[in-house]
N, C-alpha and C positions, 0 to 999 in steps of 0.2 A: 585549327583548334584541336587539342587532343581529346580523344573519346573519354567520357566520364565513366568511372568504374564504380562498382558497389562500395569498394573500400573508401573512395573519395567521399561519397555521400555519407557513409557510416561514420567516418571520422569527423566530418563537418557537423553531423547531427549530434554526435557524442560530445563535441566541444561546446555545444550549447546547453545540453541537458542530459541527464542519465536516462537510459532506456533499459527495459528488460529485453531478453533475447527475442521473445515473441513480438514485442512492439517494434523492435528494430527490423526484424525480418519482414513484418507487414509494411513498414515504411519503404524498405528496399524493393519489395514486390510491387508496391504502388508506383514506384519510380520506373518500373518496366524491366527490372533485372530478372533473369531466369533463376529458378530454384537452385541448380548446382552452383551458380556464382554466389548466390546469397549464403548457402551453407558453407562454402569455402571461406567467405569473408567472415562470417560469424565465428567459425572455428579459430581463425587467426586472431580475431579480436579477443576471444576467450583465452587463448594461449598467451597473449600479451598482457592479460589482466585488465583489459579495457571494458570487458563485458562479463558481469558476474551477477546472476539472478539473486543469489543469497545476499550479497552486499547491497544490491539495489533494494531488495525487500526490507532489509534492516533500516536503511535510510528512509524508505517510504513510510514504514511504521513510525519512526521517530517524528517525521513530519506530521503524520495524522494525529499522533498523540499531542503534539503542540497545538494542533487545531481543535483539540478536545473531541476527537471522534471515537466512537465505540469500537470494540473488538469486531463486532459484526460488520460495521462499516469498513473497517480496515481489511477484513477478510474479503469482502466484496470488491474493494478497490484493488487488492493484490490479484484477485482472480481476473479482473478486467485488464490488468497489466500483463496478463499472460503467464503468471507464475503457476506452477503445478500445485494441485491440492495438497500433496504431501509436504512440499516446501512451505506452503502457507501455514499448515498445521504446526510444523516445527518452529517457524519464525514466531508465530503468535504465542506458542507455549514458552518460548525462550525470552522473547523481547516484549511481550504484552500479556503478562499474567493477569489473572482475574483481580488480584489485589490492586494492580495498577489501574485497571478499568474503574474500580470503585473510587479510587483517588481522582481520576479524571472526571468521573460523573459528578463528584462533589465540587470540583473546580468549575464545571459547567453550571451547576446550580448556583454557585457563588457569583459567577459572572452575570447570570441572569437573575440577580437578587430580587427584582421587583415581581417575579412570577413564581414565588414560593408555592402558592396554592396550586399552580399549574405545573409544578416541577415534575411530578410523577409522569404526566403526559409528555412533557418535554423529553424526558429521558427515554420513555418508551418509543416515541417517534424518532429519536436519534439512534435507535438500535441497541441501546444498552440492555443487557440480559436482565431477566427477572430477579436473579440473585443480587445483582448490582443495585437494582432499584430498591429491593428490600433492605439492603445495607444503608442506603441513603435515607430511607424513611422508616427507621426502627419503631417509631410510634404507631405507624399504620400496620406494621408487620412484626408484632412482638414474637420473640423466639421462645 
């Protein structure tokens, strides 16, 4: 039986789901591969276009928006996926502006229609910013 390589595991993993560079490196490390092997594998995958943290982050933000998650939640999730703080800031500014967060907060409130009186707390617990909450409840926060 041929010896398993980091590239074999990486390609098999990527065929099932997308990974950030950091998450794939962790997966390969847990499988027992050495750091130089992992680095070489990741460089090749990036050169081939199979591994791209920016594209991964864009897709992850879109998924979180569909799940009605706040910008704060998205930032924490991207950080947990191993993306750099600089990239997270760029992606949120570009693909999850504050206006979109307000729209998503309103969708969440509409989805949870029976809890209108508890909506403010719902948004706060979900990680929405104070500014977003104020936009969703203009009667409580007159400008």
